[in-house]
ZARO-283317 format. One line per field, with one value per residue (C-alpha): residue number from 1; residue in one letter; y, x, z negated. Coordinates in pm, 1 decimal. Layout:
i = (NUM:...)
aa = (A:...)
north = (Y:...)
east = (X:...)
up = (Z:...)
***
This chain:
i = (1:2:3:4:5:6:7:8:9:10:11:12:13:14:15:16:17:18:19:20:21:22:23:24:25:26:27:28:29:30:31:32:33:34:35:36:37:38:39:40:41:42:43:44:45:46:47:48:49:50:51:52:53:54:55:56:57:58:59:60:61:62:63:64:65:66:67:68:69:70:71:72:73:74:75:76:77:78:79:80:81:82:83:84:85:86:87:88:89:90:91:92:93:94:95:96:97:98:99:100:101:102:103:104:105:106:107:108:109:110:111:112:113:114:115:116:117:118:119:120:121:122:123:124:125:126:127:128:129:130:131:132:133:134:135:136:137:138:139:140:141:142:143:144:145:146:147:148:149:150:151:152:153:154:155:156:157:158:159:160:161:162:163:164:165:166:167:168:169:170:171:172:173:174:175:176:177:178:179:180:181:182:183:184:185:186:187:188:189:190:191:192:193:194:195:196:197:198:199:200:201:202:203:204:205:206:207:208:209:210:211:212:213:214:215:216:217:218:219:220:221:222:223:224:225:226:227:228:229:230:231:232:233:234:235:236:237:238:239:240:241:242:243:244:245:246:247:248:249:250:251:252:253:254:255:256:257:258:259:260:261:262:263:264:265:266:267:268:269:270:271:272:273:274:275:276:277:278:279:280:281:282:283:284:285:286:287:288:289:290:291:292:293:294:295:296:297:298:299:300:301:302:303:304:305:306:307:308:309:310:311:312:313:314:315:316:317:318:319:320:321:322:323:324:325:326:327:328:329:330:331:332:333:334:335:336:337:338:339:340:341:342:343:344:345:346:347:348:349:350:351:352:353:354:355:356:357:358:359:360:361:362:363:364:365:366:367:368:369:370:371:372:373:374:375:376:377:378:379:380:381:382:383:384:385:386:387:388:389:390:391:392:393:394:395:396:397:398:399:400:401:402:403:404:405:406:407:408:409:410:411:412:413:414:415:416:417:418:419:420)
aa = (M:K:L:D:V:L:L:G:L:Q:W:G:D:E:G:K:G:K:I:V:D:V:L:A:S:R:Y:N:V:I:A:R:F:Q:G:G:P:N:A:G:H:S:L:E:F:N:D:I:K:H:V:L:H:T:I:P:S:G:V:F:R:P:D:T:I:N:I:I:G:N:G:V:V:M:D:P:V:I:F:M:D:E:I:N:E:L:R:E:M:N:V:D:I:T:K:N:L:Y:I:S:K:R:A:H:L:I:L:P:S:H:R:V:M:D:A:A:L:E:A:S:K:G:K:T:K:I:G:S:T:L:K:G:I:G:P:T:Y:M:D:K:I:G:R:T:G:L:R:V:G:D:I:I:N:S:G:F:E:E:K:Y:Q:H:L:T:Q:K:H:K:D:T:I:S:Q:Y:N:Y:N:F:D:I:D:E:Y:E:K:K:W:F:E:G:I:E:L:I:K:S:F:K:L:I:E:S:E:H:E:I:N:K:Y:L:E:E:E:K:L:I:L:A:E:G:A:Q:G:T:L:L:D:I:D:F:G:S:Y:P:F:V:T:S:S:N:T:I:C:A:G:A:C:T:G:L:G:I:A:P:N:K:I:G:N:V:V:G:I:F:K:A:Y:C:T:R:V:G:S:G:P:F:P:T:E:L:E:D:N:D:G:E:T:L:R:K:Q:G:H:E:F:G:A:T:T:G:R:P:R:R:C:G:W:L:D:L:P:A:L:K:Y:A:V:M:L:N:G:V:T:E:L:V:I:T:K:A:D:V:L:T:G:F:E:K:I:K:V:C:T:H:Y:I:L:N:E:K:Q:I:D:Y:M:P:Y:E:I:N:E:P:L:T:P:I:Y:K:E:F:N:G:W:S:Q:D:I:S:K:I:T:S:Y:E:E:L:P:I:E:F:K:D:Y:I:K:Y:I:E:S:Q:V:N:V:P:I:K:V:I:S:V:G:P:D:R:D:E:T:I:L:L)
north = (-0.7:324.4:702.8:998.2:1342.2:1673.7:2002.3:2353.3:2449.9:2810.5:3054.6:2889.6:2992.4:2781.5:2624.0:2302.7:2298.0:2292.3:2042.0:1794.8:1840.5:1758.3:1456.8:1340.1:1125.7:888.7:830.3:668.7:879.4:1234.7:1321.3:1665.3:1636.3:1969.2:2331.8:2468.6:2719.3:2951.3:2743.9:2869.6:2615.1:2754.9:2507.2:2600.3:2412.5:2435.7:2823.2:2741.6:2888.3:2779.0:2795.9:2512.6:2595.8:2258.3:2004.0:1814.5:1915.0:1596.3:1688.9:1745.6:1390.1:1207.6:867.3:998.0:960.3:1268.5:1260.4:1557.5:1420.5:1434.1:1728.3:1943.6:2218.3:2273.6:2569.7:2451.1:2757.8:2788.0:2419.5:2472.8:2729.5:2543.1:2251.9:2466.9:2648.3:2286.1:2195.4:2509.5:2363.0:2037.9:1885.6:1647.2:1489.7:1336.9:987.3:1049.0:1295.8:1142.0:1350.6:1221.7:1193.1:1356.2:1670.6:1966.1:2207.5:2571.6:2754.3:3093.5:3212.1:3072.3:3345.1:3596.4:3506.7:3519.6:3883.1:3991.0:3832.4:3968.4:4315.3:4341.8:4267.6:4603.4:4643.8:4298.4:4144.7:3822.2:3864.0:3606.4:3506.8:3568.8:3231.1:3097.6:2846.6:2929.3:2937.1:2612.2:2451.4:2609.8:2422.7:2103.5:2120.9:2220.9:1915.8:2133.7:2132.5:1963.7:1709.7:1616.8:1287.0:1480.7:1597.3:1258.6:1197.4:1312.3:1628.8:1772.4:2122.8:2129.3:2092.4:2356.1:2606.7:2539.7:2607.7:2887.4:3067.1:2995.7:3167.1:3480.5:3472.0:3522.8:3774.4:4005.0:4081.6:4232.6:4476.0:4339.0:4385.1:4114.0:3920.9:3537.8:3527.4:3519.9:3317.7:3067.4:2996.1:2924.6:2726.1:2496.5:2436.6:2351.2:2093.8:1921.3:1955.8:1768.7:1485.9:1379.8:1297.8:983.4:1037.2:769.1:681.6:828.1:632.0:292.6:372.3:501.2:215.7:-25.6:137.2:108.6:-272.4:-294.5:-120.9:190.1:482.2:760.5:1133.8:1326.6:1684.9:1972.4:2318.4:2654.2:2578.6:2453.0:2788.8:2848.8:2532.4:2576.9:2424.7:2492.2:2800.4:3153.9:3189.7:3352.3:3421.6:3097.4:2874.7:2659.0:2304.2:2118.3:2152.4:1958.5:1610.2:1445.1:1630.7:1380.8:1117.6:1288.9:1430.7:1102.0:828.2:675.0:537.6:718.5:421.1:449.7:760.8:702.3:989.9:1362.4:1613.9:1955.2:2248.8:2594.0:2897.7:3046.2:3330.3:3384.8:3543.9:3569.9:3719.4:3903.9:3973.8:3805.5:3785.5:3778.1:3798.0:3838.2:4060.7:4335.1:4669.6:4822.0:4770.8:4441.4:4345.3:4502.7:4361.8:4008.3:4085.3:4206.6:3954.0:3658.1:3809.9:3786.9:3842.2:3593.9:3321.7:3329.5:3682.9:3888.7:4049.6:4179.7:3934.0:4055.8:3904.7:3853.0:3660.4:3295.8:3185.6:2886.4:2856.3:2853.7:2598.5:2371.6:2402.3:2295.5:2018.9:1879.9:1865.9:1709.7:1453.1:1563.0:1297.1:1538.2:1908.1:2092.4:2459.4:2682.4:3022.7:3010.5:3208.8:3511.5:3553.4:3611.6:3949.6:4016.8:4099.3:3989.0:3708.9:3674.5:3387.2:3436.9:3187.5:3281.5:3551.2:3801.0:3745.8:3948.6:4023.2:3645.5:3465.2:3169.3:2922.9:2796.2:2918.6:3023.7:3027.2:3397.0:3434.1:3724.7:3894.5:4129.1:3920.6:4045.5:3827.9:3745.1:3672.6:3498.9:3675.5:3478.4:3611.1:3651.3:3521.4:3721.5:3447.2:3355.7:3004.9:2972.0:2763.8:2549.1:2182.3:2027.8:2090.9:2099.9:2407.7:2590.8:2874.3:2792.8:3068.6:2884.9:2562.9:2718.8:2840.4:2486.7:2284.0:2557.1:2481.0:2140.0:2125.4:2324.6:2135.1:1791.2:1691.4:1677.0:1884.7:1663.7:1901.3:2278.3:2499.1:2745.0:2863.9:2850.3:2604.6:2220.3:2193.2:2444.8:2210.0:2017.5:1664.7:1565.1)
east = (-2.3:122.1:58.7:-85.0:79.3:-117.3:84.9:96.1:296.3:310.7:420.0:143.3:-219.2:-334.9:-625.9:-496.5:-746.1:-1045.7:-902.0:-795.0:-1136.4:-1298.3:-1091.0:-1065.7:-1365.3:-1144.4:-883.7:-862.5:-575.8:-469.4:-112.6:54.9:415.0:625.6:550.6:411.0:114.4:220.6:-20.0:-362.4:-571.4:-932.2:-1249.4:-1580.9:-1899.5:-2273.1:-2206.7:-1930.4:-1578.6:-1285.5:-911.3:-677.1:-294.4:-160.3:-434.3:-467.6:-758.0:-947.1:-1045.9:-1437.2:-1459.4:-1558.1:-1430.3:-1093.0:-757.3:-566.9:-171.7:41.0:387.0:732.8:814.8:575.6:650.2:365.7:301.2:86.6:-84.0:-196.3:-298.1:-519.1:-690.9:-751.2:-903.2:-1119.2:-1260.5:-1344.2:-1504.8:-1735.9:-1825.2:-1891.6:-1612.6:-1443.8:-1135.1:-971.0:-1012.2:-883.9:-610.5:-272.7:53.8:415.5:648.6:906.6:751.6:922.7:744.5:762.0:846.4:737.8:1083.1:1110.1:854.4:1023.9:1365.0:1186.3:1064.9:1379.4:1576.7:1339.7:1343.2:1715.2:1701.6:1562.3:1501.4:1619.6:1327.8:1195.6:825.6:820.6:469.2:673.0:521.9:860.9:883.1:1246.3:1392.7:1242.2:1365.9:1712.3:1703.6:1581.7:1903.8:2119.3:2002.3:1881.2:1517.5:1242.2:994.2:651.4:785.0:956.1:652.9:589.8:946.5:1077.1:1304.9:1098.1:1078.8:1456.0:1517.5:1260.8:1398.4:1740.6:1667.1:1464.0:1765.8:1958.3:1712.3:1696.6:2095.2:2045.0:1773.1:1971.3:2191.6:1951.2:1828.5:1482.6:1238.3:978.9:801.5:700.5:528.9:171.6:218.7:446.3:176.2:-90.6:195.7:199.9:-169.0:-143.6:119.7:-137.4:-371.1:-133.5:-78.2:-453.9:-411.9:-276.3:115.4:250.5:562.7:407.9:684.6:568.3:215.8:186.2:403.4:162.7:-153.0:10.6:53.9:-309.4:-376.8:-540.6:-568.6:-339.7:-322.2:2.4:-72.9:181.3:168.6:290.5:388.1:658.5:820.5:881.5:1092.0:1411.2:1630.5:1427.7:1244.1:1323.4:1570.9:1612.2:1256.3:1133.5:998.3:1215.6:1117.8:1104.4:761.6:794.6:705.5:1051.1:942.2:660.5:939.2:1120.0:814.6:646.2:912.4:791.5:1014.9:1035.8:887.8:572.4:463.5:185.0:-5.3:121.5:-178.9:-72.1:-260.9:-227.2:-419.9:-572.9:-312.8:-47.1:-41.7:238.9:267.2:548.1:880.8:1067.3:1055.1:753.3:799.2:454.2:338.9:62.7:90.6:-203.8:-581.2:-601.3:-363.1:-627.5:-917.0:-749.1:-707.4:-1065.0:-1227.3:-1017.2:-1049.3:-656.5:-573.4:-344.0:-566.8:-284.0:-144.4:-438.7:-192.5:-274.8:-145.0:42.4:-115.4:-17.6:-82.4:12.3:376.7:417.0:787.2:746.8:442.5:664.7:936.5:718.1:555.7:900.5:1042.5:737.2:667.4:326.4:48.0:-256.5:-363.1:-592.9:-689.5:-836.0:-1007.3:-1101.1:-1393.3:-1172.4:-1101.0:-1444.9:-1487.7:-1157.4:-1152.7:-817.5:-626.9:-230.3:2.8:382.2:534.5:913.0:1148.9:1372.4:1716.0:2019.7:1880.5:1815.9:1491.0:1446.3:1161.6:1246.2:1295.9:1643.5:1905.9:1874.1:1524.0:1607.8:1750.7:1513.3:1280.5:1108.9:795.0:691.5:298.3:35.4:-289.7:-612.7:-970.9:-1166.8:-1511.4:-1812.9:-2004.0:-2037.3:-1888.5:-1910.6:-2229.2:-2126.4:-2128.4:-1995.4:-1707.9:-1958.5:-2128.8:-1780.6:-1740.2:-1533.0:-1255.3:-1187.0:-1175.8:-884.3:-724.4:-711.5:-615.3:-324.5:-205.9:-235.3:-54.8:259.8:291.8:178.0:-2.3:-414.9:-607.2:-851.8:-1019.7:-1135.2:-1226.2:-1477.3:-1552.2:-1442.1:-1702.5:-1654.8:-1952.1:-1821.3:-1587.4:-1584.5:-1446.9:-1336.8)
up = (11.0:78.5:-56.0:126.1:58.8:76.4:103.2:227.5:540.5:487.6:211.7:-22.7:-68.6:246.0:58.0:-83.7:-381.7:-188.8:68.8:-201.6:-348.9:-39.8:29.8:-333.1:-302.9:-42.6:-326.5:-667.1:-791.4:-745.1:-862.0:-888.0:-797.3:-855.3:-916.2:-1236.2:-1349.2:-1082.2:-863.0:-814.4:-642.6:-588.1:-541.1:-479.5:-473.3:-624.0:-654.0:-891.3:-860.1:-1047.7:-1023.5:-1122.5:-1221.9:-1371.5:-1365.1:-997.2:-783.8:-820.0:-1175.6:-1053.3:-923.1:-1259.4:-1100.1:-1001.2:-1243.3:-1211.6:-1322.4:-1369.6:-1257.5:-1369.8:-1102.4:-1274.5:-1539.7:-1800.9:-1999.8:-2303.8:-2361.7:-1983.0:-1977.9:-2310.0:-2143.6:-1832.2:-2054.8:-2263.6:-1933.6:-1774.3:-2126.4:-2093.9:-1763.7:-1951.7:-1773.5:-1996.8:-1851.0:-2162.9:-2009.7:-1691.6:-1680.6:-1740.7:-1812.9:-1730.0:-2034.7:-1797.6:-1722.9:-1853.5:-2090.1:-2027.8:-2355.6:-2459.9:-2435.9:-2064.6:-1993.7:-2162.3:-1977.2:-1656.5:-1704.0:-1807.4:-1526.8:-1279.4:-1432.0:-1418.8:-1029.8:-944.4:-566.1:-516.3:-712.8:-537.9:-664.6:-949.8:-1096.4:-1452.4:-1564.4:-1686.4:-1409.0:-1294.5:-1569.2:-1716.0:-1396.0:-1450.5:-1825.1:-1642.3:-1419.1:-1692.9:-1898.7:-2189.4:-2131.9:-2318.9:-2181.6:-2256.9:-2395.0:-2651.5:-2833.3:-2977.1:-3121.4:-3434.8:-3398.9:-3159.7:-3357.4:-3417.3:-3036.9:-2975.2:-3221.5:-3093.0:-2714.2:-2800.0:-3012.1:-2699.1:-2483.7:-2707.2:-2709.5:-2328.5:-2327.0:-2560.5:-2299.1:-2099.1:-2355.1:-2305.9:-2601.5:-2665.2:-2939.1:-2884.2:-3220.7:-3132.2:-2800.4:-2952.9:-3225.1:-2919.2:-2774.0:-3045.4:-3056.7:-2691.5:-2773.8:-2995.0:-2757.3:-2502.6:-2759.3:-2726.1:-2358.1:-2213.3:-2197.8:-1928.6:-1773.7:-1420.2:-1218.0:-1340.8:-1342.9:-983.5:-833.4:-1031.6:-861.0:-537.5:-598.2:-681.5:-367.7:-519.8:-299.9:-412.4:-284.5:-368.7:-425.1:-363.1:-477.5:-339.6:47.6:252.9:331.0:-12.6:-80.5:-287.7:-9.9:315.7:259.3:280.1:31.3:-221.8:-186.5:-280.5:-562.8:-787.3:-662.2:-356.6:-204.9:108.6:138.2:9.9:-344.5:-369.6:-402.2:-680.5:-826.3:-889.0:-882.4:-537.6:-265.6:69.1:237.1:25.2:198.8:457.0:599.7:560.9:567.4:635.9:539.2:709.0:753.1:1065.2:1016.2:773.8:403.8:168.0:-211.1:-345.8:-176.7:105.1:485.3:689.5:1057.9:1174.9:888.5:988.8:808.4:1035.0:1052.8:1159.4:854.3:632.2:779.4:747.5:382.4:321.2:509.4:371.9:18.3:8.8:-365.9:-530.4:-755.9:-1002.6:-1014.7:-857.0:-612.0:-292.8:-23.9:281.6:605.7:941.7:1279.1:1281.2:1333.6:1540.2:1487.0:1127.4:1143.0:1349.5:1132.9:838.4:1031.3:1105.5:758.5:615.6:894.5:907.8:1046.7:1066.0:985.9:834.7:956.1:676.4:675.1:1022.7:960.4:851.3:1220.6:1320.8:1467.6:1614.7:2016.8:2033.7:1822.0:1871.4:1774.7:1753.6:1986.7:1973.4:1756.9:1891.3:1691.9:1758.0:2108.0:2205.6:2209.8:1983.0:1945.1:1563.4:1228.1:1178.1:874.5:930.8:822.3:612.3:930.9:1110.8:1334.6:1631.5:1707.2:2047.1:2061.2:2279.7:2293.4:2266.0:2298.1:1985.8:1889.4:1697.2:1633.8:1242.5:1205.1:821.3:874.9:1143.1:1071.3:1396.0:1616.0:1903.6:1795.2:1762.5:1994.2:2298.7:2218.9:1875.3:2043.4:2265.2:1967.9:1818.9:2139.9:2181.1:1842.7:1859.5:2186.3:2037.8:1746.3:1889.2:1563.9:1558.5:1365.6:1186.6:927.0:999.0:702.6:784.4:410.2:76.3:-44.3:-34.6:212.3:469.7:618.9:959.9:953.3:1291.7)
***
C-alpha cells in the first residue's frame, strides 16, 4: 500500500485545507508532515468557516484519524486554542487525533527570539509570522530542542528552564524587551492538554497502517516555493515543504509515495517579503485581492497578488513529482476582460523558461494573454457548464505542465468543487 501526498505548489495559501477536507472522505488517515502554526488552512461548509493551524484538515470527518507528524513544530498555546474552538463547535477529536512524540515544541522564548531576530534585520526582514517557527527548527537542528515525548518524562521542567535561559541570554544581545510570564502560564496549560491525547511513535504507526492497507493522505503546509532548500531563499520557511518532506516528516520510505496532488491558485499570491516576478501593483492586483479576499488566514496581512507563473509552476511540479493537479479560486478571475499567464522570464537580457537560482535578481515576466469571462462560475457543478474561455485556460496549463487537472475549486465551500 502507498501513501498519497497533497501539497501547495506556490507560495502557500493555495487552498490546501479545503481540498484536504473535500478529499478526506476517501482516506482513513490524514497526517501533517511539516510546518507549524504559521500555516492557516481554511475550511468552509454548512455556513461555517474554520481555520486550522496545527491540526490536520481531516478533523471534521469523524471517522478519520488525524496525525501530527514528527516534522511538525507545535505551540501548546495555539494548539489549546484550536482544541477549544473545535469543542465550541461540538467537535471532540480526543479519540482520533494522534501526536508524534518526535514533534518539536515551540517555547514562549522561541516566539520572542523570532521577534527579536526579525526586528534586528531592519529592511532585510523576511516577513516572518513571528510564531517562533524558525528558532524552534534552529534548536531542532542544533540538537537542543524539546519534543512532545519529553513532556511525559521526568526532568522535563528542568530541561525547559535550561533551554529558556539559553534563549534569554541570546535575546539580551538584541536589547529586546519582553515578558513571557503570562504566555508561559498558558503554555504549561497547553502541555497538560497535549498529555490527554494519544502520543505515538508515528513512524511505526503510519507504516503499520500502510501494511493494513489503510488509505493515508499526507498534508503539507506553506508551499513549494517556500521550501528551505528549493524556495526563494532566504525568503522561505524553515522546513522542507516539498514531497520529500513527507518522508522525513512522517518516517516513510520514498517507495511508499503514491499519488502526489499539487494545488495551485488560478493566479499567484504571496505574503511577506521576497521575490514575486508576476506581482501586480495596479488595479488588476487590487481586484484580485478584493475578489479573492486575499488576507492571511494566520496573520491577517494583505497578500500580494499577481498573474499565474508557469515557470514557477513547472518547477514545483518537477520537484514534487506531481501526478495530478487541483486549481483553486478559479471564480476570482471572473470579470477580467483579459487574463495573463507568465510563460518566460527575462534574466540579464536572456529569455528563460525555468525558475533560476537568481530568483532574487530582477526578473521580467513575458506573458501570454487569454480572453476572460463574465459568467459567475461559483455555482457550476460540472465541467461541461464552464465557460469556454476558462476551459481554454485550463487546457493550456495542462499542456504546459503535462499533468492533468483533476479538481476545480470555484468557491471556498466544500460543495463548490468540480471533480473531474
